[in-house]
MARFI-232884 format. One record per residue (C-alpha): y negated, z, x; residue in one letter; residue number from 1. Coordinates in Angstrom, 2 decimals, padded with zeros to 5 digits. Each point is the difference from the previous one (the first is absolute). Layout:
(node (Y,Z,X),'A',NUM)
...
//
This chain:
(node (-102.16,093.87,071.75),'M',1)
(node (000.99,-003.68,-000.09),'S',2)
(node (-003.63,-001.11,000.18),'A',3)
(node (-000.53,002.17,003.04),'Q',4)
(node (003.15,-001.30,001.67),'I',5)
(node (-001.18,-003.57,-000.47),'Q',6)
(node (-003.35,000.80,001.62),'S',7)
(node (001.68,000.56,003.38),'A',8)
(node (001.96,-002.66,001.90),'P',9)
(node (003.71,000.47,-000.53),'V',10)
(node (002.06,000.65,003.12),'C',11)
(node (003.75,-000.51,-000.38),'E',12)
(node (000.94,002.00,003.10),'I',13)
(node (002.05,003.17,-000.42),'D',14)
(node (-001.94,002.34,002.27),'F',15)
(node (003.06,002.21,000.47),'Y',16)
(node (002.87,-002.43,000.48),'D',17)
(node (001.81,-000.29,003.33),'A',18)
(node (-001.88,-003.14,001.07),'A',19)
(node (-003.41,001.59,-000.63),'S',20)
(node (000.94,003.11,001.96),'I',21)
(node (001.36,-002.07,002.89),'A',22)
(node (-003.07,-002.26,000.24),'D',23)
(node (-002.96,001.75,-001.63),'P',24)
(node (-002.56,-002.10,001.88),'V',25)
(node (001.08,-003.16,-001.81),'D',26)
(node (-000.23,001.89,-003.29),'V',27)
(node (-003.49,001.25,000.81),'Y',28)
(node (-001.29,-003.49,000.70),'H',29)
(node (001.53,-001.44,-003.16),'K',30)
(node (-001.71,002.70,-002.03),'M',31)
(node (-003.32,-000.50,001.76),'L',32)
(node (000.15,-003.76,-000.59),'E',33)
(node (-000.04,000.71,-003.73),'L',34)
(node (-002.91,002.43,000.08),'G',35)
(node (-001.07,003.59,000.72),'P',36)
(node (001.77,001.22,-003.15),'V',37)
(node (003.29,-001.44,-001.25),'V',38)
(node (002.51,000.71,-002.74),'W',39)
(node (003.45,000.67,001.45),'L',40)
(node (002.14,-001.40,-002.79),'A',41)
(node (003.30,001.35,001.35),'K',42)
(node (-001.43,003.47,000.62),'N',43)
(node (-002.05,-000.04,-003.22),'K',44)
(node (-003.22,001.31,001.50),'M',45)
(node (-003.28,-001.12,001.45),'H',46)
(node (-000.37,000.10,003.76),'A',47)
(node (-003.29,000.31,001.87),'I',48)
(node (000.44,-001.83,003.30),'C',49)
(node (-003.37,-001.31,001.24),'G',50)
(node (-001.65,002.17,002.65),'H',51)
(node (-003.31,000.52,-001.79),'S',52)
(node (001.74,000.76,-003.30),'A',53)
(node (002.45,002.43,001.63),'V',54)
(node (-002.77,001.89,001.80),'V',55)
(node (-002.01,000.20,-003.22),'S',56)
(node (002.98,001.44,-001.88),'A',57)
(node (000.85,002.52,002.73),'L',58)
(node (-003.58,001.26,000.03),'R',59)
(node (-000.10,000.32,-003.79),'N',60)
(node (002.34,002.91,-000.66),'H',61)
(node (-001.68,000.65,-003.36),'E',62)
(node (001.32,-003.31,-001.37),'S',63)
(node (003.16,-000.32,002.09),'F',64)
(node (001.85,003.28,-000.38),'R',65)
(node (002.77,001.49,002.12),'S',66)
(node (000.63,003.10,-002.07),'G',67)
(node (002.76,-001.68,-002.00),'A',68)
(node (001.75,-000.89,003.25),'G',69)
(node (-000.13,-003.05,002.24),'V',70)
(node (003.57,-001.25,-000.51),'S',71)
(node (000.63,-002.95,-002.30),'I',72)
(node (002.54,002.17,-001.84),'N',73)
(node (-001.20,002.72,-002.39),'D',74)
(node (003.24,002.00,000.28),'A',75)
(node (-000.43,000.16,003.77),'V',76)
(node (-003.65,000.98,-000.37),'N',77)
(node (001.04,003.10,-001.92),'K',78)
(node (001.85,001.14,003.12),'M',79)
(node (-002.92,-000.78,002.33),'L',80)
(node (-003.09,001.15,-001.88),'V',81)
(node (-001.46,003.10,001.60),'G',82)
(node (-000.35,-001.24,003.56),'S',83)
(node (-003.43,-000.97,001.26),'T',84)
(node (000.88,-003.71,-000.10),'L',85)
(node (001.00,000.25,-003.65),'N',86)
(node (-003.11,001.77,-001.26),'S',87)
(node (-003.67,-000.58,-000.77),'D',88)
(node (-003.16,001.94,000.79),'P',89)
(node (-000.74,002.86,-000.35),'P',90)
(node (003.67,001.07,000.41),'Q',91)
(node (000.42,-002.59,002.77),'H',92)
(node (-002.98,001.39,001.91),'D',93)
(node (001.31,003.57,-000.14),'R',94)
(node (003.47,-000.85,001.31),'T',95)
(node (-001.20,-002.53,002.60),'R',96)
(node (-002.37,002.60,001.43),'K',97)
(node (003.02,002.25,000.62),'I',98)
(node (002.39,-002.56,001.49),'T',99)
(node (-002.54,-002.10,001.93),'F',100)
(node (-001.37,002.68,002.35),'E',101)
(node (002.72,-000.28,002.70),'P',102)
(node (-000.25,-003.79,-000.30),'L',103)
(node (-003.78,-000.15,000.33),'S',104)
(node (-001.54,-001.29,003.25),'P',105)
(node (-000.57,003.62,001.05),'K',106)
(node (003.54,001.00,-000.91),'G',107)
(node (001.53,-002.95,001.84),'I',108)
(node (-001.84,000.95,003.19),'L',109)
(node (002.05,003.20,000.09),'Q',110)
(node (003.25,-001.97,000.35),'V',111)
(node (-001.31,-002.94,002.05),'K',112)
(node (001.33,001.15,003.38),'E',113)
(node (003.36,000.87,-001.52),'R',114)
(node (000.35,-003.43,-001.62),'V',115)
(node (-001.05,-001.83,003.16),'E',116)
(node (002.44,001.95,002.17),'A',117)
(node (002.85,-000.64,-002.42),'E',118)
(node (-000.88,-003.70,-000.18),'A',119)
(node (000.21,-000.27,003.79),'K',120)
(node (003.36,001.80,000.03),'R',121)
(node (001.38,-002.32,-002.67),'I',122)
(node (-001.22,-003.13,001.80),'V',123)
(node (001.53,001.14,003.28),'D',124)
(node (003.29,000.59,-001.77),'Q',125)
(node (000.01,-003.29,-001.93),'V',126)
(node (-000.90,-002.04,003.08),'L',127)
(node (003.02,001.29,001.89),'E',128)
(node (001.65,-003.00,-001.65),'Q',129)
(node (-001.95,-003.29,000.29),'P',130)
(node (001.22,-001.16,-003.43),'A',131)
(node (-000.41,002.15,-003.10),'F',132)
(node (-000.73,-000.26,-003.71),'D',133)
(node (-003.68,000.62,-000.65),'A',134)
(node (000.58,000.59,-003.72),'A',135)
(node (003.05,002.25,-000.04),'S',136)
(node (-000.24,001.72,003.40),'E',137)
(node (-003.63,000.10,001.11),'L',138)
(node (-002.01,000.09,-003.25),'A',139)
(node (001.62,003.06,-001.63),'P',140)
(node (000.18,002.12,003.16),'A',141)
(node (-003.55,001.39,000.14),'L',142)
(node (-000.52,000.64,-003.75),'P',143)
(node (003.42,001.63,-000.27),'L',144)
(node (-000.44,002.20,003.05),'S',145)
(node (-003.59,001.07,-000.67),'I',146)
(node (-000.78,-000.25,-003.70),'V',147)
(node (003.12,001.69,-001.30),'R',148)
(node (-000.75,003.03,002.17),'D',149)
(node (-003.66,000.07,-001.00),'L',150)
(node (000.85,-000.12,-003.72),'V',151)
(node (002.61,002.73,000.48),'G',152)
(node (002.37,-000.36,-002.94),'L',153)
(node (002.82,001.98,001.60),'G',154)
(node (003.21,-001.52,001.29),'D',155)
(node (001.22,-001.49,-003.30),'Y',156)
(node (-003.38,-001.43,-000.97),'G',157)
(node (-000.60,-001.31,003.51),'K',158)
(node (003.30,-001.90,-000.04),'D',159)
(node (-000.75,-001.62,-003.37),'H',160)
(node (-003.72,-000.85,000.24),'M',161)
(node (000.55,-003.65,000.91),'L',162)
(node (002.61,-000.45,-002.71),'D',163)
(node (-002.18,001.63,-002.67),'W',164)
(node (-003.02,-002.04,001.03),'G',165)
(node (001.92,-003.27,-000.19),'A',166)
(node (001.33,000.91,-003.44),'A',167)
(node (-003.47,000.87,-001.26),'T',168)
(node (-001.40,-003.33,001.16),'F',169)
(node (002.97,-001.88,-001.49),'E',170)
(node (-000.73,001.49,-003.41),'L',171)
(node (-003.71,-000.73,000.15),'M',172)
(node (001.02,-003.64,-000.37),'G',173)
(node (003.09,-001.56,-001.55),'D',174)
(node (003.01,000.54,002.29),'P',175)
(node (002.29,-001.74,-002.51),'K',176)
(node (003.62,000.59,001.08),'E',177)
(node (-001.18,002.77,002.36),'R',178)
(node (-001.57,002.01,-002.81),'R',179)
(node (002.92,002.33,-000.74),'A',180)
(node (000.39,001.02,003.62),'D',181)
(node (-003.74,000.50,000.50),'A',182)
(node (-000.20,002.10,-003.17),'T',183)
(node (002.77,002.30,001.25),'K',184)
(node (-001.84,000.49,003.29),'R',185)
(node (-003.30,000.72,-001.76),'L',186)
(node (001.72,002.60,-002.19),'K',187)
(node (001.22,001.70,003.19),'R',188)
(node (-003.62,000.20,001.14),'L',189)
(node (-000.94,001.50,-003.37),'R',190)
(node (002.77,002.58,000.37),'A',191)
(node (-001.24,000.85,003.50),'F',192)
(node (-003.55,000.57,-001.26),'L',193)
(node (001.29,002.27,-002.76),'E',194)
(node (002.33,002.01,002.25),'D',195)
(node (-001.51,003.39,000.87),'S',196)
(node (002.36,000.31,002.96),'A',197)
(node (-001.32,-003.27,001.42),'A',198)
(node (-003.54,001.31,-000.33),'M',199)
(node (000.95,003.10,001.98),'E',200)
(node (001.37,-002.17,002.83),'N',201)
(node (-003.23,-001.93,000.57),'L',202)
(node (-001.33,000.24,003.55),'S',203)
(node (-002.57,002.77,000.12),'A',204)
(node (-002.58,-002.18,001.79),'D',205)
(node (000.88,-003.30,-001.71),'G',206)
(node (-002.26,-002.08,-002.20),'W',207)
(node (002.32,000.39,-003.00),'A',208)
(node (-000.13,003.81,000.11),'K',209)
(node (-003.75,-000.05,000.45),'R',210)
(node (-000.59,-002.36,-002.93),'A',211)
(node (002.32,001.90,-002.33),'T',212)
(node (-001.61,003.35,000.79),'Q',213)
(node (-003.54,-001.36,-000.33),'L',214)
(node (000.96,-001.50,-003.34),'G',215)
(node (001.29,003.33,-001.26),'I',216)
(node (-003.07,001.79,001.39),'D',217)
(node (-002.23,-002.43,-001.90),'S',218)
(node (001.67,000.92,-003.29),'G',219)
(node (002.75,-002.63,-000.29),'M',220)
(node (003.35,001.09,-001.34),'D',221)
(node (002.67,-000.08,002.75),'P',222)
(node (001.73,-003.09,-001.43),'A',223)
(node (-003.22,-002.03,000.10),'H',224)
(node (-000.84,001.33,003.45),'A',225)
(node (003.43,-001.11,001.25),'A',226)
(node (-000.77,-003.51,-001.22),'D',227)
(node (-002.74,-000.19,002.63),'L',228)
(node (002.71,-000.44,002.63),'M',229)
(node (000.65,-003.47,-001.38),'R',230)
(node (-003.31,-001.06,001.54),'D',231)
(node (001.73,000.31,003.37),'Y',232)
(node (003.54,-001.12,-000.89),'I',233)
(node (-000.46,-003.54,-001.28),'A',234)
(node (-003.01,-001.40,001.89),'P',235)
(node (000.40,001.57,003.43),'S',236)
(node (003.00,-001.88,001.40),'L',237)
(node (000.90,-003.34,-001.61),'D',238)
(node (-003.43,-001.64,000.19),'T',239)
(node (-000.62,000.84,003.67),'T',240)
(node (003.53,-000.99,000.99),'I',241)
(node (-000.50,-003.30,-001.79),'S',242)
(node (-003.30,-000.72,001.79),'A',243)
(node (001.35,000.85,003.47),'I',244)
(node (002.98,-002.33,-000.33),'G',245)
(node (-002.15,-002.79,-001.39),'Y',246)
(node (-002.55,000.50,002.77),'G',247)
(node (002.57,-000.52,002.76),'I',248)
(node (001.18,-003.16,-001.76),'K',249)
(node (-003.60,-001.29,-000.04),'L',250)
(node (-000.51,000.78,003.68),'F',251)
(node (003.29,-001.73,000.89),'A',252)
(node (-001.08,-003.10,-001.93),'E',253)
(node (-003.54,000.10,001.39),'N',254)
(node (000.31,001.01,003.69),'P',255)
(node (-003.65,-000.83,000.69),'E',256)
(node (-000.99,002.76,-002.44),'Q',257)
(node (002.15,002.50,001.90),'W',258)
(node (-001.59,-001.10,003.28),'T',259)
(node (-003.45,000.47,-001.53),'A',260)
(node (000.75,003.52,-001.14),'I',261)
(node (001.54,000.93,003.35),'R',262)
(node (-003.14,-001.20,001.73),'D',263)
(node (-002.41,001.64,-002.43),'N',264)
(node (001.20,003.14,-001.79),'R',265)
(node (-003.28,000.09,-001.93),'D',266)
(node (001.64,-002.64,-002.20),'L',267)
(node (002.73,002.43,-001.03),'M',268)
(node (-001.69,001.33,-003.13),'R',269)
(node (-000.72,-003.47,-001.33),'N',270)
(node (003.48,-001.21,000.93),'A',271)
(node (001.49,002.76,-002.15),'I',272)
(node (-002.21,-000.98,-002.94),'E',273)
(node (001.07,-003.63,000.42),'E',274)
(node (003.69,000.98,000.08),'I',275)
(node (-000.40,002.09,-003.15),'V',276)
(node (-001.88,-002.84,-001.71),'R',277)
(node (002.71,-002.53,000.73),'L',278)
(node (002.89,002.34,-000.71),'N',279)
(node (-001.53,001.89,-002.95),'T',280)
(node (002.86,002.53,-000.16),'P',281)
(node (-000.54,000.73,-003.70),'I',282)
(node (000.18,-003.31,-001.85),'R',283)
(node (-001.41,001.25,-003.30),'A',284)
(node (-000.55,002.97,-002.31),'F',285)
(node (-000.94,000.01,-003.66),'T',286)
(node (-002.89,001.50,-001.94),'R',287)
(node (-000.48,000.54,-003.74),'V',288)
(node (-003.13,-001.62,-001.44),'V',289)
(node (-002.11,002.68,-001.73),'A',290)
(node (-002.13,-002.45,-001.99),'N',291)
(node (-000.22,-003.75,-000.50),'D',292)
(node (-001.16,-001.10,003.43),'T',293)
(node (-001.18,-003.39,001.21),'D',294)
(node (001.35,-000.86,003.46),'V',295)
(node (-001.02,-003.42,001.36),'A',296)
(node (-000.39,-001.32,-003.54),'G',297)
(node (003.32,001.35,-001.28),'V',298)
(node (-000.15,002.82,-002.55),'V',299)
(node (002.70,002.54,000.72),'L',300)
(node (000.87,001.89,-003.21),'P',301)
(node (-000.42,003.73,-000.37),'Q',302)
(node (003.26,001.86,000.54),'G',303)
(node (001.70,-002.82,001.90),'S',304)
(node (001.62,000.56,003.38),'R',305)
(node (-001.28,-002.36,002.71),'V',306)
(node (001.39,-000.71,003.47),'L',307)
(node (-002.44,000.40,002.91),'I',308)
(node (001.36,-002.26,002.75),'V',309)
(node (-001.26,001.30,003.35),'F',310)
(node (002.05,-002.53,001.98),'G',311)
(node (-001.58,-002.99,-001.73),'A',312)
(node (-003.53,001.37,000.41),'A',313)
(node (000.58,000.28,003.75),'N',314)
(node (001.03,-003.67,000.16),'R',315)
(node (-002.92,-001.30,-002.08),'D',316)
(node (-001.69,-002.80,001.96),'R',317)
(node (-003.19,000.62,-001.98),'L',318)
(node (-000.26,003.30,001.90),'R',319)
(node (001.88,-000.67,003.24),'F',320)
(node (-000.28,-003.34,001.80),'A',321)
(node (003.41,-001.26,001.15),'R',322)
(node (001.61,002.92,-001.87),'P',323)
(node (003.50,-000.47,001.41),'D',324)
(node (-001.15,-000.03,003.63),'E',325)
(node (000.37,003.11,002.15),'F',326)
(node (-003.27,000.47,001.85),'D',327)
(node (-000.83,003.41,001.46),'I',328)
(node (-003.57,-001.17,000.62),'N',329)
(node (-000.49,-000.62,-003.71),'R',330)
(node (-002.43,002.41,-001.65),'K',331)
(node (002.67,001.36,-002.30),'T',332)
(node (-002.37,001.97,-002.21),'I',333)
(node (000.66,000.55,-003.67),'G',334)
(node (003.75,-000.59,-000.09),'H',335)
(node (001.95,001.99,-002.60),'V',336)
(node (003.10,000.78,002.05),'G',337)
(node (-001.03,003.66,-000.21),'F',338)
(node (-001.37,-000.40,-003.51),'G',339)
(node (-003.60,000.72,-000.93),'Q',340)
(node (-001.89,002.29,-002.32),'G',341)
(node (001.07,003.54,-000.92),'V',342)
(node (003.66,-000.88,000.59),'H',343)
(node (-000.46,-001.29,003.55),'A',344)
(node (003.10,000.80,002.06),'C',345)
(node (000.27,003.75,000.61),'L',346)
(node (001.76,-000.48,003.35),'G',347)
(node (-001.93,-002.93,001.48),'M',348)
(node (-001.48,002.08,002.84),'N',349)
(node (003.44,001.19,001.04),'L',350)
(node (001.42,-003.53,-000.29),'A',351)
(node (-002.75,-001.35,002.25),'R',352)
(node (000.63,002.74,002.55),'L',353)
(node (003.76,-000.62,000.05),'E',354)
(node (-000.42,-003.75,000.37),'M',355)
(node (-002.68,000.19,002.69),'S',356)
(node (001.98,002.60,001.96),'S',357)
(node (003.16,-002.09,-000.09),'L',358)
(node (-001.66,-003.33,000.77),'F',359)
(node (-002.04,001.50,002.83),'N',360)
(node (003.14,001.48,001.57),'A',361)
(node (001.71,-003.39,-000.31),'L',362)
(node (-003.01,-001.85,001.41),'A',363)
(node (000.17,002.17,003.12),'D',364)
(node (003.47,-001.33,000.79),'R',365)
(node (000.74,-003.23,-001.88),'V',366)
(node (-001.39,-003.35,001.11),'E',367)
(node (001.25,-001.79,-003.10),'R',368)
(node (002.57,000.09,-002.78),'F',369)
(node (002.44,-002.80,-000.79),'E',370)
(node (001.95,-000.29,-003.23),'L',371)
(node (003.67,000.42,000.84),'D',372)
(node (001.62,-000.99,-003.29),'G',373)
(node (-000.75,-000.65,-003.68),'P',374)
(node (-002.53,002.22,-001.79),'V',375)
(node (001.54,001.56,-003.11),'V',376)
(node (-002.08,001.05,-003.00),'N',377)
(node (000.32,003.43,-001.53),'G',378)
(node (000.73,000.44,-003.70),'V',379)
(node (-002.27,002.24,-002.04),'N',380)
(node (-001.84,-000.90,-003.18),'S',381)
(node (-003.30,001.48,001.21),'T',382)
(node (000.11,000.33,003.80),'I',383)
(node (-000.25,-003.18,002.07),'H',384)
(node (002.09,000.76,003.06),'S',385)
(node (002.29,-001.58,002.55),'L',386)
(node (003.55,001.26,000.42),'A',387)
(node (000.47,-001.54,003.43),'S',388)
(node (-002.31,-001.34,002.69),'V',389)
(node (002.15,-000.50,003.12),'P',390)
(node (-002.23,-000.35,003.05),'V',391)
(node (000.22,-000.09,003.76),'R',392)
(node (-002.73,001.81,001.90),'A',393)
(node (-001.15,-001.64,003.24),'I',394)
(node (-001.29,002.90,002.07),'L',395)
(node (-002.94,-000.08,002.38),'T',396)
//
């Protein structure tokens, strides 16, 4: 192992300390300056950070395996294995086929009008006050009002989805002093999934009920079928909330970009991709290397766990000119904010719909945003989010 460690540049940054979580962009650039693959001495693992290397790894699920879990912690992985994210083909393909259908482009069309109407209602309500917090007030409103109902976990599950998702993402990284609390919350999710009474209280027309029943109908035992609900619990709220809050911050800091999108709504799709690229809600996941694999000249040993750093790949100047600049006219093709390969984000179509609906409703009424106080970073070992983005909306 020592010879392999020496073959990659050594990076002395702790990827999961408070400073790295607060300012991940600085961390990404320091890693990229060393090379596309680095050895994180404090975290004791290799990290793939260059865009080309990350894309190659994500598209090579035979060599970079998810079936042993994508957390850096093996004990946590034992609690998570079984969901689509924490599996490999062919099991992955069977479960993704079940849970993806309502999130497919065709499935999303069925809820498009509902999402757009709710987005308009939320915007009208938020704009009753000229100053509001885009991260804590605006960003969660649409996902919490729409997605929780669509998933249909019953009253108890609905009230705890956001909490369970945050705990899951905490434990996919190294939450340090937050570990004990996150573990307790994840165990509550496990208890919910194993509770037959909770299963009986699922909404009859919800995605969770549908997935569980289809799993059972396909031959899965009920416990495994219940695990399919995790596909909707963790990814469906936190990541979209993170991107919405970050997007408003970017528009406040770059008013000319907001003017451009108000004048030309055809730029909306690309603006969303650019926001997701810059924010990259999920900083990194791990994979287990199935066989000795050469990545950018560094041989990653069989059986080792390697960090795939999506956030760094999206800031790689070898792929994106002026990578830290927000430009909605940029051809933001190939970013990994939604992942790539077989594990591409299950909910990316829904996230795009929620963001476009909300930003379009805002563009109808808001001439510009102005920051109205300090921006405060969120704290989660895996999710890059903002806890507070106070803004003032100047209406048309």
